[in-house]
GUMIGU-492256 format. One line per 10 residues: number of its first residue (from 0); their letters; for each residue x, y, z of C-alpha. Coordinates in Angstrom, 2 decimals, always signed. Layout:
! GUMIGU-492256
NUM = A = X Y Z | ...
//
This chain:
! GUMIGU-492256
0 = MAGLFRNRPA = +92.84 +112.09 +91.25 | +89.59 +110.48 +92.97 | +89.94 +110.58 +96.93 | +90.37 +114.38 +96.86 | +86.77 +114.59 +98.08 | +85.42 +112.56 +100.69 | +82.06 +110.96 +101.17 | +79.22 +112.83 +103.19 | +78.79 +110.27 +106.31 | +75.21 +110.04 +106.97
10 = SASRRAENAA = +73.94 +111.19 +110.14 | +72.91 +109.41 +112.99 | +69.15 +109.69 +112.37 | +69.96 +108.59 +109.01 | +71.50 +105.88 +110.11 | +69.02 +104.72 +112.45 | +66.55 +104.99 +109.63 | +68.34 +103.08 +107.22 | +68.86 +100.30 +110.11 | +65.27 +100.13 +110.73
20 = RHDPKTVAAV = +63.69 +98.38 +108.47 | +63.72 +94.61 +108.43 | +62.68 +92.42 +105.17 | +62.93 +88.73 +105.62 | +62.93 +88.33 +101.55 | +66.65 +90.19 +102.28 | +67.54 +87.64 +105.12 | +66.71 +84.97 +103.19 | +69.07 +85.89 +100.20 | +71.89 +86.44 +102.10
30 = LAMLAVYGYL = +71.39 +83.19 +104.20 | +70.49 +81.23 +100.73 | +73.96 +82.40 +98.80 | +75.62 +81.73 +102.13 | +74.38 +78.16 +101.34 | +75.27 +78.03 +98.15 | +78.68 +78.68 +98.48 | +78.97 +76.17 +101.71 | +77.24 +73.60 +99.09 | +80.27 +74.68 +96.44
40 = FTHAATALGL = +83.16 +74.74 +98.28 | +82.55 +73.10 +101.87 | +82.34 +69.34 +102.88 | +78.49 +70.66 +103.65 | +76.86 +68.55 +100.80 | +78.75 +65.35 +102.33 | +77.96 +66.23 +105.70 | +73.99 +66.54 +104.33 | +74.08 +63.41 +102.47 | +73.66 +65.34 +99.04
50 = PAPEDLADWL = +75.19 +64.83 +96.24 | +79.05 +66.31 +95.83 | +78.92 +69.46 +93.22 | +80.90 +67.56 +90.96 | +78.54 +64.73 +90.83 | +75.74 +66.64 +89.75 | +77.63 +68.57 +87.39 | +78.44 +64.98 +86.00 | +74.66 +64.38 +85.81 | +74.15 +67.33 +84.30
60 = GWLPQGVFDA = +76.63 +66.31 +81.49 | +79.50 +69.17 +82.18 | +82.48 +67.57 +82.87 | +85.10 +70.19 +83.06 | +88.89 +70.54 +83.49 | +90.49 +72.18 +86.42 | +87.07 +73.24 +88.23 | +86.39 +70.39 +90.82 | +89.28 +69.50 +93.34 | +89.82 +65.79 +95.06
70 = DHNVDSKLWI = +86.99 +65.92 +97.34 | +84.75 +66.60 +94.19 | +83.97 +69.99 +95.64 | +84.61 +73.10 +93.64 | +88.33 +74.12 +94.06 | +88.96 +77.45 +94.98 | +91.44 +79.97 +95.77 | +89.00 +81.66 +98.64 | +90.39 +80.24 +101.37 | +92.01 +81.87 +104.94
80 = YRADTDALDT = +95.68 +81.98 +104.55 | +97.80 +80.75 +107.72 | +94.96 +78.81 +109.16 | +95.47 +75.61 +111.44 | +95.19 +73.30 +108.21 | +96.36 +70.19 +110.88 | +92.84 +71.13 +112.56 | +90.59 +72.27 +109.84 | +91.66 +71.47 +105.93 | +90.38 +74.50 +103.46
90 = DDQRLVLFGA = +87.18 +73.52 +103.20 | +86.34 +72.84 +106.77 | +88.01 +76.61 +107.04 | +85.62 +77.80 +104.28 | +82.75 +76.57 +106.40 | +83.55 +78.18 +109.59 | +83.76 +81.67 +107.68 | +80.80 +81.06 +105.58 | +78.96 +80.50 +108.97 | +80.90 +83.22 +110.66
100 = VAGAFLGAYF = +79.84 +85.83 +108.14 | +76.05 +84.57 +108.50 | +75.98 +85.15 +112.06 | +77.71 +88.12 +111.70 | +75.49 +89.56 +109.46 | +72.53 +88.39 +111.30 | +73.84 +90.56 +114.49 | +74.18 +93.44 +112.12 | +71.06 +93.28 +110.87 | +69.22 +92.60 +113.78
110 = LPLRHKRTAL = +71.01 +93.66 +116.79 | +70.35 +97.66 +118.13 | +72.39 +100.01 +116.05 | +75.19 +100.60 +119.03 | +75.79 +97.07 +119.15 | +75.97 +96.30 +115.33 | +79.85 +96.84 +114.66 | +80.45 +94.99 +118.05 | +78.86 +91.91 +116.96 | +81.27 +91.86 +113.81
120 = VLWFLLAGWV = +84.21 +92.29 +116.41 | +82.68 +89.46 +118.04 | +82.22 +86.92 +115.07 | +85.48 +87.99 +113.71 | +87.37 +86.79 +117.45 | +85.00 +83.47 +117.46 | +86.03 +82.51 +114.15 | +89.48 +83.54 +114.55 | +89.81 +81.06 +117.58 | +88.78 +78.32 +115.68
130 = VYGGAALAGL = +90.81 +78.69 +112.85 | +93.83 +80.17 +114.03 | +94.27 +79.27 +117.54 | +94.10 +81.67 +120.96 | +97.57 +82.46 +121.27 | +97.57 +84.03 +117.22 | +94.31 +85.84 +118.35 | +95.90 +86.68 +121.43 | +98.76 +88.62 +119.69 | +96.75 +90.14 +117.29
140 = LAAHGVVYLL = +94.42 +91.96 +120.37 | +97.87 +92.81 +122.47 | +99.22 +94.86 +119.11 | +95.88 +96.38 +118.70 | +95.50 +97.27 +122.29 | +99.00 +98.89 +122.57 | +98.43 +100.69 +119.62 | +94.78 +101.98 +120.60 | +96.23 +103.26 +123.94 | +99.12 +105.17 +122.33
150 = FHACPPRFGL = +96.18 +106.84 +120.02 | +93.20 +107.22 +122.40 | +92.21 +108.58 +125.68 | +89.98 +106.56 +127.15 | +88.73 +105.93 +131.43 | +91.84 +104.96 +133.29 | +90.08 +102.25 +134.71 | +89.48 +100.64 +130.99 | +93.02 +101.92 +130.31 | +94.33 +100.22 +132.42
160 = AIAAASGGLG = +92.63 +97.01 +132.00 | +93.25 +97.25 +128.40 | +97.24 +97.94 +129.30 | +97.05 +94.74 +131.16 | +95.28 +92.71 +128.86 | +97.54 +93.79 +126.39 | +100.82 +92.62 +127.89 | +99.27 +89.51 +129.34 | +98.14 +88.27 +126.13 | +101.35 +89.53 +123.73
170 = YWALAGGDAG = +103.44 +87.59 +126.17 | +101.15 +84.58 +125.77 | +101.50 +85.20 +122.18 | +105.12 +85.24 +122.08 | +105.46 +82.59 +124.01 | +103.48 +80.37 +121.69 | +100.47 +79.78 +123.77 | +102.77 +77.86 +126.29 | +103.29 +80.71 +129.02 | +102.71 +80.28 +132.43
180 = AAPALLAGWA = +100.02 +82.04 +134.27 | +102.63 +83.96 +136.79 | +104.83 +85.43 +133.49 | +101.90 +86.23 +131.73 | +100.72 +88.36 +134.64 | +103.63 +90.15 +135.47 | +104.11 +91.05 +131.49 | +100.29 +92.43 +131.88 | +101.49 +94.04 +135.30 | +104.65 +95.72 +133.70
190 = LMELYRHGLP = +102.56 +97.42 +130.54 | +99.86 +98.40 +133.11 | +102.51 +100.77 +135.05 | +104.07 +101.73 +131.62 | +100.65 +103.01 +130.75 | +100.15 +104.81 +134.02 | +103.51 +106.33 +134.61 | +104.96 +106.39 +131.35 | +102.37 +107.50 +128.81 | +101.74 +110.54 +130.69
200 = RLERQPRALA = +105.17 +111.67 +130.33 | +104.99 +110.71 +127.12 | +102.15 +112.95 +126.25 | +103.66 +116.09 +127.88 | +106.45 +116.05 +125.07 | +104.20 +115.87 +122.16 | +107.00 +115.49 +119.05 | +108.31 +111.95 +121.17 | +104.36 +110.80 +121.66 | +104.14 +111.72 +117.80
210 = AARTIAIQSA = +107.44 +109.40 +117.17 | +106.12 +106.86 +119.13 | +102.92 +106.45 +117.15 | +104.41 +106.47 +113.99 | +106.75 +103.70 +115.25 | +103.78 +101.75 +116.22 | +102.10 +102.33 +112.77 | +105.47 +101.56 +110.99 | +106.11 +98.74 +112.81 | +105.67 +96.16 +110.22
220 = LIVVLLGALA = +108.41 +97.69 +107.80 | +110.63 +97.94 +110.65 | +110.58 +94.58 +112.04 | +111.28 +93.49 +108.52 | +114.23 +95.56 +107.70 | +115.49 +94.90 +110.85 | +114.96 +91.13 +110.99 | +116.69 +90.91 +107.27 | +119.53 +92.63 +108.61 | +119.80 +90.61 +111.72
230 = EGLSGHAWKL = +119.84 +87.47 +109.47 | +122.03 +88.88 +107.36 | +124.43 +89.18 +110.00 | +123.43 +86.60 +111.89 | +122.64 +84.13 +109.68 | +119.38 +83.24 +111.95 | +116.14 +84.30 +110.85 | +113.40 +85.44 +112.94 | +110.26 +83.40 +112.89 | +107.26 +85.93 +114.07
240 = PLGILLFFWQ = +104.32 +84.82 +115.81 | +101.30 +84.27 +113.89 | +99.33 +86.92 +115.84 | +102.05 +89.13 +115.51 | +102.02 +88.72 +111.27 | +98.22 +89.13 +111.47 | +98.67 +92.65 +112.76 | +101.77 +93.49 +110.75 | +99.71 +92.56 +107.53 | +97.22 +95.25 +108.40
250 = WERLMLYHID = +99.92 +97.97 +107.93 | +98.44 +99.63 +105.02 | +95.27 +100.07 +107.22 | +97.03 +101.28 +109.87 | +98.80 +103.52 +107.81 | +95.36 +105.10 +106.63 | +94.13 +105.30 +110.16 | +97.05 +107.27 +110.93 | +96.66 +109.45 +107.85 | +92.82 +109.89 +109.61
260 = YNQRQVPQDL = +93.99 +110.69 +112.88 | +96.42 +113.33 +112.06 | +93.61 +115.00 +109.92 | +91.17 +114.99 +112.98 | +88.94 +112.50 +111.43 | +88.79 +109.93 +114.33 | +87.51 +110.92 +117.51 | +89.84 +110.91 +120.38 | +87.55 +109.82 +122.68 | +86.91 +106.55 +120.13
270 = AFREYLAVFL = +85.35 +103.31 +122.29 | +87.94 +100.36 +121.71 | +85.16 +98.34 +120.74 | +84.47 +101.05 +117.53 | +88.49 +101.12 +117.06 | +88.67 +97.01 +116.42 | +85.58 +97.18 +114.48 | +88.02 +99.01 +111.84 | +90.26 +96.11 +111.60 | +88.54 +93.00 +113.29
280 = TPAALPNWHW = +85.85 +91.49 +111.02 | +84.80 +88.74 +109.20 | +84.86 +90.79 +105.83 | +88.66 +90.49 +106.92 | +88.97 +86.49 +107.50 | +89.08 +85.42 +103.58 | +92.64 +86.21 +101.83 | +93.48 +88.71 +104.76 | +97.09 +88.74 +102.45 | +95.39 +90.31 +99.40
290 = GVAIGQGYRY = +93.13 +93.21 +99.16 | +94.03 +94.37 +102.46 | +93.65 +97.63 +102.04 | +90.32 +97.64 +101.27 | +87.76 +99.37 +103.76 | +90.70 +101.87 +103.91 | +91.19 +103.44 +107.21 | +88.15 +104.78 +109.84 | +87.15 +107.82 +107.70 | +86.06 +105.83 +105.16
300 = LDETYLAEDK = +84.29 +103.25 +107.04 | +82.47 +105.92 +109.11 | +81.36 +107.68 +105.95 | +80.01 +104.56 +104.24 | +78.34 +103.01 +107.31 | +74.44 +102.55 +106.95 | +74.75 +105.31 +104.18 | +72.56 +103.73 +102.51 | +69.30 +101.28 +103.09 | +70.86 +98.13 +105.19
310 = NKLAWEGVKI = +68.12 +96.12 +102.78 | +69.22 +97.49 +99.75 | +73.09 +97.06 +100.43 | +72.63 +93.73 +101.42 | +70.87 +92.72 +98.34 | +73.92 +94.80 +96.18 | +76.34 +92.23 +98.33 | +74.21 +89.00 +97.60 | +74.77 +90.32 +93.46 | +78.22 +90.95 +94.14
320 = WGVALLYLVF = +78.36 +87.32 +95.59 | +76.85 +85.89 +92.16 | +79.70 +87.37 +90.25 | +81.92 +86.43 +92.64 | +80.43 +83.13 +92.11 | +81.04 +82.99 +88.27 | +84.51 +83.93 +88.92 | +85.04 +81.33 +91.08 | +83.21 +78.41 +89.31 | +84.33 +79.02 +85.76
330 = GEYLRLRLVA = +87.57 +81.21 +86.07 | +90.12 +78.25 +86.30 | +87.92 +76.15 +83.44 | +88.18 +79.61 +81.18 | +91.89 +80.09 +81.58 | +92.36 +76.60 +80.74 | +90.67 +77.01 +77.49 | +92.32 +79.90 +76.56 | +96.01 +78.26 +77.12 | +94.95 +75.10 +75.09
340 = GFAAMGLDVH = +93.57 +77.40 +72.30 | +96.83 +78.91 +71.92 | +98.58 +76.15 +71.84 | +96.85 +74.52 +68.96 | +97.72 +77.66 +67.19 | +101.53 +76.63 +67.89 | +102.50 +79.18 +70.53 | +104.31 +78.73 +73.54 | +102.64 +79.97 +76.27 | +104.33 +78.73 +79.21
350 = QAHTKQLVCD = +101.48 +77.71 +81.05 | +100.25 +81.03 +81.18 | +102.50 +82.20 +83.90 | +104.88 +85.03 +83.28 | +107.21 +83.51 +85.80 | +107.94 +80.38 +83.84 | +108.57 +82.45 +80.88 | +111.21 +84.65 +82.79 | +112.69 +80.81 +84.07 | +112.59 +79.54 +80.61
360 = YVATHTATTL = +114.34 +82.54 +79.15 | +116.66 +82.64 +81.89 | +117.65 +78.93 +81.03 | +118.05 +79.09 +77.57 | +117.97 +82.79 +76.44 | +115.39 +82.41 +73.49 | +111.94 +83.73 +72.98 | +109.65 +85.23 +70.59 | +107.51 +88.30 +70.67 | +104.64 +86.83 +70.61
370 = SVLFTTLLDQ = +105.18 +84.00 +73.00 | +106.28 +86.92 +75.57 | +103.29 +89.52 +74.65 | +100.75 +86.48 +74.90 | +102.37 +84.87 +77.93 | +101.95 +87.77 +80.08 | +98.84 +88.86 +78.81 | +97.63 +85.83 +79.85 | +98.83 +85.81 +83.16 | +97.30 +88.90 +83.78
380 = VRWFLVWAAV = +94.07 +87.52 +82.63 | +94.64 +84.45 +85.15 | +95.43 +86.92 +87.84 | +92.12 +88.89 +87.10 | +90.28 +86.03 +87.08 | +91.52 +84.70 +90.82 | +92.04 +88.09 +92.24 | +87.99 +89.21 +91.00 | +86.62 +86.39 +92.35 | +88.05 +86.82 +96.00
390 = LHFKTGVWRV = +87.81 +90.74 +95.92 | +84.01 +90.54 +94.81 | +83.76 +88.35 +97.84 | +85.14 +90.44 +100.29 | +83.35 +93.35 +99.01 | +79.86 +91.76 +98.75 | +80.88 +90.58 +102.96 | +81.40 +94.18 +103.48 | +78.33 +95.24 +101.68 | +75.88 +92.62 +103.44
400 = FGYRMDPYFD = +77.60 +94.24 +106.69 | +75.74 +97.59 +105.97 | +79.08 +99.30 +104.21 | +78.71 +101.20 +101.29 | +81.91 +99.25 +100.30 | +83.46 +100.60 +96.47 | +84.40 +97.60 +94.24 | +88.26 +96.73 +94.71 | +88.23 +95.38 +91.31 | +85.82 +97.15 +88.59
410 = RPWLATNLVA = +86.32 +95.72 +84.62 | +89.51 +96.72 +84.19 | +89.18 +95.68 +80.51 | +87.34 +98.86 +79.96 | +89.90 +100.53 +81.22 | +91.67 +102.58 +78.10 | +94.39 +104.11 +79.68 | +96.60 +103.02 +82.48 | +95.06 +105.70 +85.13 | +91.80 +104.58 +84.46
420 = FWTRFTFHYR = +93.27 +100.86 +84.90 | +94.85 +101.19 +87.65 | +91.98 +102.62 +89.47 | +89.57 +99.92 +88.44 | +92.01 +97.05 +89.02 | +93.04 +97.64 +92.42 | +90.86 +100.94 +93.71 | +91.18 +100.69 +97.45 | +95.40 +100.11 +97.26 | +95.58 +103.32 +94.85
430 = EFLVRAFFYP = +93.88 +105.03 +97.33 | +96.35 +103.92 +99.83 | +99.32 +104.79 +97.78 | +97.20 +108.28 +96.91 | +96.23 +109.56 +100.43 | +99.94 +108.05 +101.62 | +102.52 +109.00 +99.69 | +100.72 +111.23 +96.32 | +99.21 +113.97 +98.56 | +101.94 +114.39 +100.72
440 = VFFRFFKAHT = +104.40 +115.18 +97.79 | +101.80 +116.68 +95.61 | +101.06 +119.43 +97.94 | +104.72 +120.19 +99.38 | +106.79 +120.29 +96.48 | +107.27 +122.29 +93.36 | +104.12 +124.26 +93.86 | +104.69 +126.31 +90.53 | +104.86 +123.53 +88.52 | +101.66 +121.41 +87.90
450 = RLRIFVATMA = +103.05 +119.44 +85.47 | +106.00 +118.76 +87.47 | +104.32 +118.21 +90.81 | +101.96 +115.74 +89.08 | +104.56 +113.94 +87.71 | +107.18 +113.37 +90.73 | +104.03 +113.00 +93.28 | +103.07 +110.21 +90.90 | +106.16 +108.40 +90.65 | +106.58 +108.70 +94.62
460 = AAGFGNLFWG = +103.03 +106.95 +95.06 | +103.06 +104.48 +91.95 | +106.98 +103.67 +91.90 | +108.77 +104.45 +95.13 | +105.62 +103.84 +97.73 | +104.13 +101.24 +96.10 | +107.77 +99.06 +96.51 | +108.73 +99.96 +99.86 | +105.65 +100.10 +101.55 | +103.31 +98.36 +99.10
470 = HVPEEFFYKG = +105.63 +95.23 +98.46 | +108.68 +94.93 +100.75 | +106.68 +94.05 +103.57 | +104.40 +91.57 +102.18 | +107.44 +89.51 +100.36 | +109.41 +89.38 +103.78 | +106.00 +88.10 +105.22 | +105.71 +85.46 +102.50 | +109.23 +84.10 +102.61 | +110.49 +84.86 +105.46
480 = LRFENFWGVL = +112.87 +87.36 +107.35 | +116.26 +86.56 +105.47 | +118.43 +89.51 +104.19 | +118.27 +87.80 +100.74 | +114.70 +88.52 +100.24 | +115.48 +92.37 +100.64 | +117.50 +92.23 +97.10 | +115.32 +90.09 +95.97 | +112.42 +92.76 +96.00 | +114.66 +94.92 +95.26
490 = QTWPYFALLG = +115.92 +93.70 +92.35 | +111.93 +94.09 +90.70 | +112.66 +97.71 +91.11 | +112.18 +98.37 +87.36 | +108.48 +97.03 +87.23 | +107.81 +99.86 +89.97 | +109.45 +102.54 +87.81 | +107.89 +101.61 +84.38 | +104.38 +101.63 +86.53 | +104.69 +104.79 +87.78
500 = LGIALTELYL = +106.45 +106.22 +84.59 | +103.30 +105.03 +82.60 | +100.74 +106.31 +85.36 | +102.66 +109.97 +85.56 | +102.86 +110.19 +81.33 | +99.36 +108.74 +80.81 | +97.93 +112.08 +83.39 | +100.00 +114.15 +82.16 | +98.28 +113.49 +78.46 | +95.30 +113.55 +80.07
510 = LGKRSKRKPW = +95.64 +116.72 +81.75 | +96.79 +118.40 +78.04 | +94.08 +116.39 +76.10 | +91.31 +118.50 +74.81 | +88.87 +116.32 +73.57 | +85.74 +115.65 +75.51 | +84.58 +112.65 +74.20 | +84.25 +109.47 +76.78 | +85.41 +106.12 +76.26 | +83.07 +103.55 +74.56
520 = TWDRRLPLDI = +81.47 +106.39 +72.79 | +79.31 +104.56 +69.85 | +81.27 +106.44 +67.17 | +83.66 +105.90 +64.19 | +86.49 +106.12 +67.03 | +85.33 +103.24 +69.26 | +88.17 +100.92 +67.65 | +90.45 +102.97 +68.81 | +89.17 +102.22 +72.47 | +89.37 +98.51 +72.16
530 = LAVYGTLQFY = +93.03 +99.06 +70.63 | +93.77 +101.19 +73.94 | +92.45 +98.34 +75.96 | +94.87 +95.96 +74.23 | +97.80 +98.78 +74.67 | +97.11 +99.39 +78.25 | +96.41 +95.67 +79.61 | +99.46 +94.78 +77.18 | +102.01 +97.03 +78.85 | +100.75 +96.35 +82.56
540 = ALIHVFARPC = +101.16 +92.77 +81.19 | +104.60 +93.07 +80.10 | +106.27 +94.94 +82.63 | +105.38 +91.85 +85.01 | +108.71 +90.19 +83.69 | +110.34 +92.65 +85.75 | +108.26 +91.36 +88.76 | +108.77 +87.59 +88.74 | +112.28 +86.93 +88.90 | +113.73 +83.90 +88.69
550 = QGGTVADYGR = +117.01 +81.99 +90.23 | +120.17 +82.81 +87.97 | +118.28 +85.82 +86.38 | +119.64 +89.44 +86.30 | +117.90 +92.31 +85.52 | +119.46 +92.61 +82.67 | +118.33 +88.82 +81.36 | +114.69 +90.67 +82.02 | +115.67 +93.47 +80.35 | +116.21 +92.02 +76.92
560 = LFLIGLGLSG = +113.32 +90.09 +77.55 | +110.74 +93.13 +77.79 | +112.45 +94.50 +74.80 | +111.54 +91.31 +72.95 | +107.90 +91.63 +73.76 | +108.24 +94.88 +72.40 | +109.89 +93.94 +69.32 | +113.11 +95.60 +69.51 | +115.21 +92.61 +70.46 | +115.44 +88.93 +69.24
//
């Protein structure tokens, strides 16, 4: 399993060397690419008196379907989730995003080494203030302040200041930004006293301190489950302040941080600004509800920061942004052409949406094998195009900031088996599941039975962990803390079971495989590689009939539709 061996972090002298050389061409390339993004996806063209992107395309004789929005800019799934759309529309929010990335890049590029990552945090806070408002930012900072104090020792005056600020900001966030000064000051004083007198007592009881840290890290899952239970009993749903939601949505990164801490990979005396740099950078702004494990915890970021020359990393980021641009501009156009092509062949592909297929089947209980196969496959292609666009952009942001960030999405259509696919499709999330669930089970149980321990550990990660820690919290965050949503996400259990089973059986097959041939070797078995890719992608696409439930549908309905896709039922 990837992730078993760690990268070797760059030494302080090597980092300083990698950060030393300035190249005007590098700076120009990064800013020019951001200017292109600004032109295509924001109102910048209108403000500057330039032709809108759609007008330019019209002048060039290209009038594609599904590319441009009502503002004549390129339509895009790249945006800032849960931003205040009353203050700024999505195009203006993107302009703030690109501006923050540009400012943070210049700070990370030119400032002295000790200030580079601090600049990233400050630019996140500035952009966050604009797009989310002060109350949301206060809640996010307060929550991270509490976590930091639970984990890290710091000089007493700094600890007291962080505790007081966290208490006051937290109260202000919970009050929706309408709190008076006196209650906020009282909350700050209370948390400061709790830190002054309570934390030393807690530190004298290691088990209690470990439990408090675990509760803080697992607070997202705890709150959503308690909120669902409370709604089921009282009928009233909790509404989470945006700042707390922003914090909770980092639960995967927090869990990885916790793992790094327990493995003594995080310095005990880590400065607060260095802690914040793990979670708060402009790279976390775009689509923060997608790919939230990118960058992983402290150890990964520390190992990859300025591990290579900053100019090389920045140029790689620009190239990745170029790939993202292709997906962003042409992705929807390509999808619509594919749908039209299948429709021309007389196939009903349900607008290339698996959920529409499922709902149509629940309503009519009729479907054909080809319709099920091609609908689910086209839906996966649709998601590939959207997912690749956003995750390439985010990876590029990390690169230009000086991190040797692994790709999140790396040509999954080259994967000839599910193990390779899961790595290529969602690398950082896969690493989260491996470190949080696979390793603890693998190294603890069935030590005398290698195949059994691989099977059980894989099911624990890709099945159980993927469902309860990967998707249960986000389902509540999307749809609200209602009890019915808990049962809704549990109803999708066959998807996670089949995914885990498929990956586990593939691992066992590869473990006993004797052939040393590499996929995509140019020989007589190349057609088998192509067939293996189709089988891998089709299986993954097909099991999504269980992951896209429809109102009124049952697991039995989805099971019958799955069997129709396999050609085993009619």
